[in-house]
C-alpha positions in Angstrom: 177.5 -24.4 48.9 178.5 -20.6 47.6 176.6 -19.2 44.1 175.9 -16.1 43.0 172.3 -14.6 44.4 169.2 -14.3 42.2 168.3 -11.1 43.6 171.6 -9.5 44.1 174.5 -9.2 42.8 177.0 -11.1 45.8 177.9 -14.6 46.4 174.6 -16.0 48.0 175.4 -16.8 51.9 173.8 -20.2 52.0 173.9 -21.1 55.4 172.8 -17.3 56.6 169.1 -17.0 58.1 168.3 -13.5 58.3 164.7 -12.6 58.5 164.2 -12.5 55.1 166.1 -15.5 54.3 162.7 -17.2 52.2 163.3 -14.8 49.3 166.4 -16.7 48.5 165.3 -19.7 49.2 165.2 -20.2 44.8 168.5 -19.3 44.8 169.6 -22.5 46.6 170.4 -26.1 45.3 167.9 -28.3 46.7 170.4 -31.1 48.1 170.1 -34.0 50.6 170.9 -33.4 54.3 173.5 -36.0 54.7 173.9 -35.7 58.7 170.5 -36.3 59.6 171.3 -40.0 58.2 174.3 -40.2 60.6 172.2 -39.3 64.1 170.9 -41.9 66.3 167.3 -42.5 65.5 166.4 -41.3 68.8 167.3 -37.5 67.7 165.0 -37.9 64.2 162.2 -39.0 66.1 163.0 -35.8 68.2 163.4 -33.5 65.0 165.2 -30.3 67.1 164.4 -27.3 65.8 167.5 -24.7 66.3 165.1 -22.1 68.5 165.6 -18.2 66.7 165.6 -15.4 69.1 162.6 -12.7 68.4 164.2 -9.4 66.5 161.3 -7.6 65.8 160.9 -5.8 62.9 164.8 -4.6 62.1 165.4 -2.7 59.6 167.5 -4.6 57.0 170.0 -2.9 54.7 172.2 -4.6 52.2 175.9 -3.2 51.3 179.3 -4.0 49.3 182.9 -3.8 50.1 186.4 -4.9 47.9 187.9 -6.6 50.3 188.7 -5.5 54.0 188.3 -1.9 53.2 185.7 -0.9 55.4 186.0 3.0 53.4 184.6 1.2 50.3 181.5 -0.2 51.5 178.7 1.3 49.9 174.7 0.6 49.5 173.1 -1.4 47.4 169.9 -0.6 45.4 167.0 -3.9 46.4 164.3 -3.8 43.9 161.8 -5.3 46.1 162.3 -2.1 48.6 159.4 0.4 46.8 157.4 -3.3 46.3 157.6 -3.6 49.9 156.7 -0.4 50.9 153.7 -0.4 48.6 153.3 -3.8 50.4 153.4 -2.9 54.2 151.4 0.3 53.7 148.7 -1.7 52.0 148.6 -4.1 54.6 149.0 -0.9 57.1 145.4 0.8 55.6 143.9 -2.8 55.9 144.5 -3.6 59.8 142.7 -0.1 59.8 140.4 -0.9 58.0 139.8 -4.3 59.9 140.2 -2.1 63.1 136.7 -0.3 62.1 135.0 -3.4 60.7 135.5 -4.8 64.3 133.6 -1.7 65.4 131.1 -2.8 63.7 128.7 -0.7 61.0 127.5 2.3 63.8 130.9 2.7 65.2 132.4 6.0 65.8 134.5 5.6 62.6 132.4 4.2 60.9 131.1 6.1 57.2 127.6 5.7 59.2 128.4 8.1 61.8 131.3 10.2 60.0 128.6 11.7 57.7 126.8 13.1 60.6 127.5 16.7 61.7 130.9 17.0 64.6 128.6 18.0 67.1 125.6 15.2 66.8 127.7 11.8 66.5 127.7 12.5 70.9 124.2 12.0 70.4 123.6 9.0 68.3 125.7 7.0 69.5 124.6 7.3 73.3 121.8 7.0 71.1 122.6 3.3 69.3 124.0 2.2 72.4 120.6 2.4 74.2 118.7 0.8 71.2 121.4 -1.7 71.9 122.6 -1.7 68.0 126.1 -1.1 69.2 128.5 -4.0 69.9 130.1 -4.9 72.7 133.9 -4.0 73.4 135.2 -7.6 73.2 133.0 -8.6 70.5 135.2 -9.8 67.3 135.2 -10.3 63.6 132.3 -13.2 63.0 135.2 -16.2 61.4 135.0 -17.8 57.9 133.8 -21.2 59.7 130.9 -18.9 61.6 129.9 -17.3 58.7 129.8 -20.1 56.2 127.5 -22.2 58.8 125.5 -19.3 59.5 124.8 -19.5 55.2 123.9 -23.1 56.3 121.3 -22.5 58.1 120.0 -19.8 56.3 119.5 -21.5 53.4 117.9 -24.5 55.4 115.4 -22.1 57.4 114.6 -20.5 53.2 113.9 -24.4 51.9 111.9 -24.9 55.2 109.6 -21.6 54.4 109.3 -22.9 50.8 107.5 -25.5 51.5 105.7 -25.0 54.4 104.8 -20.7 54.3 102.0 -19.2 51.7 103.0 -16.6 50.1 103.2 -13.4 51.2 105.3 -9.3 51.3 106.9 -8.2 53.9 108.5 -4.8 54.7 111.7 -4.0 55.6 113.5 -1.2 57.1 117.3 -1.1 56.7 119.2 -0.3 59.9 120.4 2.6 59.2 117.1 3.7 57.9 115.6 3.1 61.2 117.9 5.6 63.0 117.0 8.4 60.9 112.6 7.5 61.5 113.9 6.9 65.4 114.9 10.3 65.7 111.7 11.6 63.8 109.3 9.9 66.3 111.1 11.3 69.4 111.2 14.1 67.9 107.7 14.1 66.7 106.8 12.9 70.2 108.4 15.7 71.6 106.5 18.6 70.0 103.0 17.0 70.7 104.3 17.7 74.0 105.8 20.9 74.0 103.9 23.5 71.8 107.2 25.0 71.1 108.6 26.2 68.3 112.1 25.3 69.3 110.7 21.7 69.0 108.4 22.2 65.8 111.8 23.4 63.6 113.8 20.3 64.8 111.0 18.4 64.1 111.3 20.3 60.8 114.6 19.5 60.6 114.4 15.1 60.9 111.6 15.5 58.5 114.0 16.6 56.3 116.9 14.7 57.0 114.4 11.5 56.8 113.2 12.9 53.3 116.9 12.5 52.1 118.5 10.1 53.3 114.7 7.2 53.3 113.6 6.1 50.3 110.1 6.2 50.4 109.5 7.8 53.8 106.5 9.9 52.6 105.0 6.6 51.7 105.3 5.6 55.4 104.0 8.9 57.2 100.4 8.9 58.5 97.8 10.8 57.5 98.1 12.5 61.2 101.6 13.5 60.9 101.1 14.6 58.6 98.6 16.7 59.5 100.4 18.0 62.6 103.4 19.0 60.7 101.4 21.5 58.9 100.5 22.3 62.3 104.1 22.3 63.2 104.7 24.5 60.8 102.0 27.4 60.0 102.7 29.0 63.8 102.6 32.5 64.4 106.4 32.6 62.6 105.3 32.6 58.6 107.1 29.6 56.7 106.1 29.4 53.2 109.0 27.5 52.1 108.0 24.6 54.7 104.5 25.4 53.8 104.9 24.3 50.4 107.3 21.9 50.2 105.2 20.1 52.9 102.0 20.6 50.2 103.5 19.3 47.2 105.7 16.5 49.1 101.2 15.6 50.7 99.8 15.2 47.4 102.7 13.2 45.6 102.3 10.7 49.0 98.3 11.0 47.4 97.4 12.5 51.2 94.5 14.9 50.9 94.4 18.0 52.4 92.3 19.7 54.9 90.3 23.1 53.5 92.3 25.7 55.5 95.4 23.9 54.2 94.6 24.2 50.7 93.9 28.0 51.2 97.5 28.0 53.5 99.2 26.0 50.7 98.6 28.3 47.9 99.5 32.0 50.2 103.1 29.9 50.7 103.1 29.2 46.9 102.1 32.8 46.2 104.3 33.8 48.6 107.7 32.0 46.9 106.7 32.9 43.2 105.6 30.5 42.1 101.6 32.3 41.1 101.3 30.2 38.3 100.8 27.1 39.9 98.7 28.8 43.2 96.8 30.5 40.6 96.1 26.5 38.6 95.2 25.3 42.3 93.2 27.7 43.5 90.9 27.3 40.2 90.6 23.4 41.3 89.5 24.1 44.5 87.0 26.8 43.4 83.8 24.9 43.2 84.3 23.4 47.0 86.2 25.9 48.9 84.2 29.1 47.0 80.6 28.4 49.1 82.6 26.7 52.0 80.8 29.9 54.7 83.8 29.6 57.1 86.7 29.8 54.5 84.9 31.5 51.9 86.0 34.7 53.0 89.3 33.8 52.8 89.5 31.3 50.1 88.1 34.1 47.6 90.3 37.1 48.9 93.6 34.9 48.2 92.1 34.1 44.3 91.7 38.4 43.8 95.3 38.9 45.5 96.7 36.4 43.0 95.1 37.8 39.9 95.8 41.2 41.0 100.1 40.3 41.3 99.2 38.3 37.8 97.9 41.7 36.3 94.7 41.0 35.7 92.5 43.4 37.2 89.2 42.1 34.9 89.3 38.5 36.0 89.7 40.3 39.1 87.0 42.4 39.2 85.0 39.2 38.2 85.7 37.5 41.0 85.3 40.3 43.5 82.3 40.9 42.6 81.4 37.3 42.1 82.6 36.3 45.8 79.5 39.2 46.8 76.7 37.4 44.7 76.9 34.1 45.7 78.7 34.6 50.1 77.8 36.7 52.2 80.9 38.4 52.5 81.3 41.9 53.5 84.8 42.1 53.1 85.5 45.4 51.2 89.9 44.1 51.0 88.8 42.2 47.8 87.6 45.9 46.2 90.4 48.1 47.4 92.8 45.1 45.8 90.7 45.7 42.2 91.2 49.3 42.8 94.9 49.2 43.1 94.8 47.1 40.2 92.5 49.1 38.0 95.0 52.3 39.5 98.1 50.7 38.6 96.8 48.8 34.6 98.3 51.0 31.5 94.7 50.5 29.8 93.1 53.1 27.9 90.2 52.3 30.3 92.1 52.3 33.6 90.2 55.0 35.1 87.0 54.5 34.4 87.2 51.2 35.6 88.9 52.0 38.9 86.1 54.3 39.6 83.3 52.2 39.2 85.0 50.0 41.1 85.4 52.8 43.9 81.3 53.5 43.4 80.9 50.2 44.0 83.3 50.3 46.5 80.9 52.9 48.2 77.8 51.5 48.1 79.2 48.8 50.6 80.9 50.6 52.7 77.8 53.0 52.7 75.6 49.9 54.3 78.0 48.4 56.7 80.9 50.6 58.1 81.4 52.7 60.3 82.8 56.0 59.6 86.5 55.0 61.5 86.3 52.3 59.0 85.5 54.3 55.7 88.0 56.8 56.4 90.5 53.9 56.7 89.5 52.2 53.7 89.3 55.9 51.8 92.7 56.9 52.9 94.7 53.9 52.1 92.8 53.9 48.6 93.9 58.0 47.9 97.5 57.0 48.8 97.8 54.1 45.9 96.0 57.2 43.6 98.7 59.5 44.4 101.4 57.0 43.9 100.5 55.8 40.6 99.9 59.2 39.5 96.2 59.8 38.9 95.8 63.2 41.4 92.0 64.1 40.3 91.1 60.1 41.1 93.1 60.7 44.6 91.3 63.7 44.8 88.3 63.3 44.7 88.0 60.3 47.1 90.1 62.4 50.3 87.2 65.9 49.3 85.0 62.4 50.0 86.6 61.8 53.5 86.9 65.2 54.5 82.8 65.2 53.7 82.2 62.3 55.5 84.6 63.7 58.5 82.3 67.4 58.1 79.1 64.2 58.0 77.7 66.4 55.2 75.3 64.0 52.8 77.0 65.1 49.6 79.4 62.7 48.3 80.1 60.8 45.0 77.8 58.0 45.5 75.4 60.3 46.1 76.8 62.8 43.0 76.5 59.6 40.7 72.8 58.3 42.2 71.1 62.3 41.2 73.7 62.0 37.4 71.8 59.1 36.9 68.4 60.2 37.8 68.1 63.1 35.2 69.6 60.5 32.9 66.8 57.9 33.7 64.1 57.2 36.3 65.3 54.4 37.0 68.7 54.1 36.7 70.8 50.5 37.1 74.0 50.5 38.7 76.2 49.4 36.1 79.7 50.1 34.0 77.1 51.6 30.6 75.9 54.1 33.3 78.8 55.2 35.1 80.7 55.6 31.2 77.2 57.5 29.6 77.9 60.3 32.6 82.0 60.8 32.2 84.1 60.4 34.5 85.1 64.0 34.2 82.1 64.8 35.4 81.9 62.0 38.5 85.4 62.7 39.7 84.9 67.1 39.5 86.7 69.0 42.2 84.2 71.9 43.6 86.1 75.6 43.8 84.7 75.9 47.3 88.2 73.3 47.8 90.3 74.5 46.1 92.0 76.1 48.9 95.6 75.7 50.9 93.3 74.3 54.0 91.4 71.5 52.3 95.1 70.3 51.2 96.4 70.9 55.0 93.6 68.5 56.3 95.1 66.1 53.6 98.9 66.9 55.0 97.6 66.9 58.4 96.1 63.4 57.8 98.8 61.9 56.1 101.7 62.8 58.3 99.5 61.0 61.5 98.7 57.7 59.0 103.0 58.0 58.7 102.3 58.4 55.0 105.2 61.2 55.1 105.9 60.2 51.2 102.5 60.5 50.3 102.1 63.6 52.7 105.3 65.8 50.0 102.7 64.6 46.5 100.0 66.2 48.1 102.8 69.2 48.1 103.2 68.3 44.9 99.6 68.6 43.7 98.9 72.0 45.9 101.0 73.8 43.2 99.6 72.2 40.2 96.1 72.7 41.6 97.4 76.4 42.1 97.3 76.6 45.8 100.5 77.2 48.1 100.9 75.5 51.2 102.2 77.5 54.3 104.8 76.7 56.7 102.6 74.9 59.3 102.0 71.8 56.8 105.8 71.8 55.6 107.2 72.1 58.7 105.3 69.2 60.1 105.9 67.1 56.6 109.5 68.0 57.8 109.7 67.2 60.8 108.1 63.4 60.4 111.3 63.0 57.6 113.2 63.4 60.5 111.4 61.5 62.7 111.9 58.1 60.7 115.8 58.9 60.9 116.8 56.6 57.5 119.6 59.0 55.1 117.3 59.9 52.6 114.2 61.0 54.6 117.2 63.5 57.0 118.3 64.0 53.6 114.8 65.4 51.8 114.1 67.2 55.0 117.7 68.9 55.3 116.5 70.3 52.2 113.4 70.7 52.8 113.9 72.7 55.2 117.0 74.9 53.7 114.2 75.8 51.0 111.7 77.6 53.7 114.9 79.3 54.9 115.8 79.8 51.0 112.3 81.7 50.8 112.7 83.3 54.1 115.8 85.3 52.5 113.9 85.9 49.3 111.4 87.6 51.5 113.3 89.1 53.4 115.6 90.9 50.8 112.1 92.4 48.9 111.2 94.4 51.6 114.9 95.9 52.0 116.3 98.6 50.5 117.7 98.2 47.0 121.0 100.0 48.1 121.6 97.8 51.1 124.2 95.4 50.7 121.8 92.2 51.7 120.5 92.7 48.0 123.3 91.4 45.8 124.5 88.2 48.0 124.1 84.9 47.8 123.2 83.2 50.8 124.3 80.7 52.0 121.5 77.5 52.0 120.9 78.0 47.8 124.5 77.3 47.1 124.5 73.9 49.8 121.3 72.2 49.3 119.2 71.6 46.7 115.1 71.5 46.4 113.5 68.8 46.5 111.3 68.1 43.5 107.7 68.9 45.3 108.9 72.7 45.5 110.1 72.9 42.4 107.8 76.0 41.8 108.8 77.6 45.4 108.5 76.8 49.1 106.6 79.0 52.0 109.2 80.9 53.7 110.9 79.9 57.0 109.2 80.6 60.3 111.1 80.0 64.0 109.6 77.2 63.9 111.7 75.7 60.4 114.2 77.0 62.6 113.9 75.1 66.0 113.2 71.9 63.9 116.1 71.9 61.8 118.2 72.7 65.3 117.2 70.4 66.9 118.1 67.5 64.4 122.0 69.3 65.2 122.1 69.5 68.7 120.9 65.8 68.8 123.8 64.7 66.1 125.8 66.8 67.8 126.9 68.2 64.6 127.2 72.2 66.2 128.7 73.5 63.2 125.9 73.6 61.0 123.4 74.1 64.7 126.2 77.2 64.7 125.5 78.5 61.3 122.1 77.8 61.2 121.5 80.6 64.1 124.2 82.9 62.7 121.3 82.8 59.9 118.2 83.2 61.3 119.5 85.7 63.9 121.1 87.5 61.0 120.2 87.8 57.6 116.5 85.8 58.0 115.7 88.3 60.8 114.1 86.2 63.3 114.0 86.2 66.8 115.0 83.1 68.7 113.2 81.7 71.3 113.6 79.8 74.4 112.8 76.5 71.9 116.3 77.7 70.3 117.9 78.5 73.6 117.6 75.3 75.4 118.8 73.2 72.6 121.8 75.6 72.7 122.0 74.3 76.6 121.8 70.3 76.0 124.0 71.1 73.3 127.1 72.1 75.3 125.6 70.0 77.5 126.0 66.8 75.8 129.6 67.7 74.5 130.7 67.9 78.2 131.1 71.4 78.4 128.9 72.3 82.3 130.4 76.1 82.5 129.7 76.8 78.7 125.7 76.2 79.6 125.8 78.4 82.3 127.4 81.1 80.8 125.2 81.2 77.4 121.8 81.3 80.2 123.3 84.0 81.7 124.1 85.9 77.6 120.2 85.1 76.8 118.3 85.4 79.1 117.9 88.9 79.0 117.1 88.5 75.6 115.4 85.9 75.6 112.8 84.8 78.6 113.4 81.6 79.6 109.8 78.7 80.3 110.1 75.3 82.4 112.6 73.6 80.2 114.8 76.2 80.3 115.2 75.4 84.4 115.2 71.0 83.3 118.0 72.0 81.2 120.2 74.0 83.6 119.2 70.7 86.7 120.5 68.2 84.4 123.7 70.4 84.3 123.5 70.6 87.8 123.5 67.1 88.2 126.5 66.1 86.8 128.3 69.5 88.0 127.5 68.6 91.9 127.9 65.1 91.1 132.3 63.6 91.0 134.4 64.6 89.0 132.9 67.5 88.4 131.9 68.6 91.8 134.7 71.6 92.1 135.2 72.4 88.6 133.5 75.4 89.1 131.7 77.6 86.4 128.6 76.2 87.9 126.6 78.4 89.9 125.7 76.3 93.9 122.7 74.2 94.3 121.7 76.9 96.2 121.9 80.1 93.9 120.6 77.9 91.4 117.3 77.6 93.1 117.1 81.4 93.8 116.9 81.3 89.9 114.0 79.5 88.9 112.4 81.1 92.4 112.9 84.9 90.8 111.8 83.4 87.5 108.5 81.5 88.7 107.7 84.4 90.9 108.1 87.0 88.3 105.4 85.6 85.9 101.7 85.9 85.5 99.3 84.2 86.8 97.6 82.6 84.3 101.1 81.2 83.0 101.9 80.0 87.0 98.8 78.3 86.3 99.7 76.9 83.1 103.8 76.1 84.6 101.9 73.8 87.3 100.6 72.0 85.3 103.5 71.2 83.3 105.7 70.6 86.6 106.4 66.6 86.5 107.3 64.2 88.7 110.7 63.4 87.5 111.9 67.2 87.3 111.3 67.3 91.2 113.1 64.3 91.8 116.0 65.9 89.6 116.3 68.8 91.8 116.0 67.3 95.3 119.1 64.7 93.2 121.3 67.7 93.1 120.6 68.6 96.7 121.5 65.6 98.0 124.3 65.3 95.7 125.6 68.5 96.9 125.1 67.0 100.8 123.3 70.4 101.8 120.6 69.1 104.6 118.7 72.2 105.2 119.0 73.5 101.0 117.1 70.5 100.4 114.5 70.9 103.0 113.9 74.8 102.1 113.9 72.6 98.1 110.8 70.3 99.6 108.5 73.5 101.1 109.8 75.6 98.3 108.4 73.6 95.6 105.6 72.9 97.7 104.8 76.9 97.3 105.5 77.1 94.3 104.6 74.7 91.7 102.3 72.9 94.3 104.7 69.6 93.9 104.5 67.0 96.3 107.6 64.0 96.9 106.4 60.6 95.6 108.7 57.7 96.7 111.7 57.7 95.0 112.6 61.4 96.8 112.7 59.5 100.1 114.6 56.6 99.0 117.1 59.6 97.9 117.3 61.6 101.1 117.6 58.6 103.7 121.1 57.1 101.1 122.3 60.7 100.2 122.1 61.1 104.3 123.8 57.6 105.2 126.0 58.4 102.2 127.5 61.9 103.5 126.6 61.5 107.6 127.2 57.9 108.1 129.4 58.6 111.2 126.6 60.5 113.0 124.6 57.5 113.1 127.2 54.0 112.7 130.2 53.9 114.3 132.6 52.1 112.1 132.7 47.7 112.8 135.8 46.4 113.8 135.8 43.7 112.0 136.3 44.7 108.8 140.0 44.6 107.5 140.1 47.4 104.6 138.7 51.0 104.9 137.1 50.6 102.3 134.7 47.2 103.4 134.3 49.4 107.2 133.0 52.0 104.9 131.0 49.5 102.7 129.3 47.6 106.0 128.7 51.4 107.7 126.8 52.9 104.6 124.6 49.4 104.8 123.9 49.7 108.4 123.2 53.6 108.4 120.7 53.1 105.6 119.3 50.6 107.5 119.1 52.4 110.6 118.0 56.3 108.9 115.0 54.1 107.2 113.9 52.5 110.3 113.7 56.6 112.3 111.9 57.9 109.0 109.3 54.5 109.6 109.5 55.3 113.2 108.5 59.2 112.9 105.6 58.6 109.9 103.7 55.9 112.3 104.0 58.8 115.3 102.8 61.3 113.2 100.1 59.0 111.7 98.6 58.1 115.4 99.2 61.8 116.3 97.6 63.7 113.7 94.2 63.3 111.5 95.6 61.3 108.4 93.2 58.7 107.1 95.0 55.6 107.2 93.2 54.4 104.4 94.3 57.3 102.2 97.7 57.0 103.4 98.5 53.3 102.4 98.1 54.3 98.6 101.7 55.9 98.2 100.7 58.6 95.4 97.5 59.5 96.8 97.6 63.8 97.8 97.7 62.5 101.7 100.1 60.4 101.5 102.3 63.1 99.6 101.9 65.4 102.2 102.4 63.1 104.8 105.9 62.1 103.0 107.0 66.2 103.2 106.2 66.4 107.1 108.0 63.4 107.5 110.7 64.1 105.7 110.9 67.7 107.0 110.9 66.4 110.4 113.9 63.7 109.9 116.2 66.6 107.6 115.5 68.6 110.8 117.0 65.8 112.7 119.8 65.5 111.3 120.7 69.1 110.8 120.4 69.2 114.7 122.9 66.0 115.1 125.1 67.9 112.6 125.2 71.1 114.7 126.0 69.7 118.3 125.9 72.7 121.1 123.4 75.2 119.8 120.2 75.6 120.2 117.0 74.4 119.3 116.5 77.5 118.2 119.7 78.7 116.9 119.3 76.0 114.3 115.3 77.0 113.3 116.9 80.7 112.9 119.2 79.9 110.4 116.9 77.1 108.9 114.8 80.4 108.1 117.6 81.9 106.5 118.6 79.7 104.3 114.7 79.3 103.4 114.4 83.7 102.9 117.9 83.1 100.3 116.1 80.6 97.7 113.2 82.6 98.4 111.1 80.7 99.9 109.3 80.3 103.2 109.1 77.8 105.6 106.2 77.2 108.3 108.1 78.2 111.7 106.0 75.9 113.8 106.7 72.7 112.0 110.0 73.2 112.7 109.0 73.5 116.2 107.1 70.7 116.6 109.9 68.9 117.1 108.7 64.4 116.1 111.5 63.7 116.3 112.7 64.3 120.1 111.9 60.7 121.5 112.4 58.9 118.8 114.6 55.8 120.0 117.9 55.4 117.8 
């Protein structure tokens, strides 16, 4: 029958079999089917049901229209559609969760595995599979019947256990926690086998993870594991945060630390800023560790350092003296820290306390320390006193250093003893006696030391120790004491600041140098007549550069060394504008004649900027007024290395290699004998190699041969092993076709050239070795001396071998020319290069019977 549907505004199709038919069952009238009674019994027993075709998951939409007019069709809103969509989404989510549950608690998509970083999940899954924790791929969830059966069996086991077993306590760890513990044990085993900081770091990483994820993990760690963890974190890499955390965990777990671990734990707490806790623990361990012969020194130093950091110098002093009384420690570091603490203190009696501790330190050093150690410790104290603005005490300390280097018996300690004997026949060394004598008498500064030489020695020592800022404080102290410094110590101070290289140090160095230059300009202006125009001009140096704080009272006049240091700084930084301005000031208003150092840096500045032709131009113009030195020709040969190589080989503007060598020979031959001896000592193997390299780059075997003998005659220099390699490689590169033909197997021309070059190097090396063996057999060379490559005999043999080898190359290049003519041409080249060649050596022809 037809009726109104309860779910939509239309007539219900009673006998419509649709996928959503089950929702319309309540809309139907409950009627007894009548056809069933008319069917035969056999048909009723069979109970056949119509077969419905599977429709999959169709998408059903409902419409209504007026009659058969399709244009009036419009969709109907089903109020159950949103609910059905929400229900379907919930079912999909349940299906996904079911799939994840099928994978198990340790599946790749489980919450446990996803809690690890992405790069560690694969490694964790492999470990779980190895342990058999991961379920098989075909494993399915346990059914409800199986769960009920397992529950009944478990209940039965519990009842039987309660009836038969006695009372006991068992410790069980969840499976998830076992994974972390297993990884920690693996890292622990690897760290024990490999003494590596990387493995120690991995062990610490898993320790932190176990502490975070495993409940009460610290309670299940054995003591041996605790101590190994401590040793792994106290390696050459200092990790105070790790040690402090580890120490707190060990104390919470009621694990006793070893004696050395207690001291390291206190140091770690101090390094992490927890000084109060470190001090409390130190006081607790004082009675036990303070008398330990092995650790007493380290323990007392740690305690004194704690109270110094807390700003309690009186407590630190009491501990230091107690340490010396109850132990055999002789380390003066304890008193050094106490002196530094008193020097930084603002107490009214701090000066007196500082000097008393200093006298006590001198007493300890006098008996147990050598002069070098005493100088180092006193130097540290003087620097601390300078930094905290206690100049009178700093001067007195350096006076003791100066007297110690001069081996003078008088110092502050002997002065204190002499003054004490005047007051009392049997003086007792204590603070009361220091107070009774008076600090002004103890730190009095003799007038014989109040001069610039005493302070210059102090500045020199500080610069040698790398304490540049302290040296600047000494300069200021010199002006306070009425001693004006010379330019020498100031130049050393400027150079030290430039060597440090920080922006602040460079700025202070430039300010100091320009202040000295301004003093030089003022000095020149005073010397000139009153009517000259220079007197009314203002220097550029005074307008662009400020004076440092320690030169407010004036600065010494700059010297040529000052200009050289500043010019070197500008040229190395390629600041050519400032370098040009400095040179103009030096040669102009400063009236200082430049030296070879200035010229050399200008040559290097042009070389760094790539202006090769300008290097020779400057040298040619300056050599008339400035005599060159060995460094000048070193700069020229460095320029030649770039000029004779590709791509500047034929650029012009720079002389040929023979001309440059002739220039150097003429300069050297014009020097005095004493100057020649000094230059021979300064001539280096690097410069020798650079000269030969330039000849090799020019592909000039005649010039190379003459240069080898010219360097021997002028500078007494012999070739080393690298020179032989340079000559062989250059001959193979330039004249490979004279010794090895082109390879027919190679395809391209470049490959043929490379193979030809490699074969030529091998052939030429064999020729050199053959000539060397022949000379050793025929001459008087000692075989044992020749075996040492850099011995004088080996170098002399190498010179003869290279001479024969180059003569062989020259003869092959000059085919069709008689040997006498070849020798004559070599002698002509040597004469043009202002050197000479031994004619008998050229005519011996050691290469005549060498097999090619």
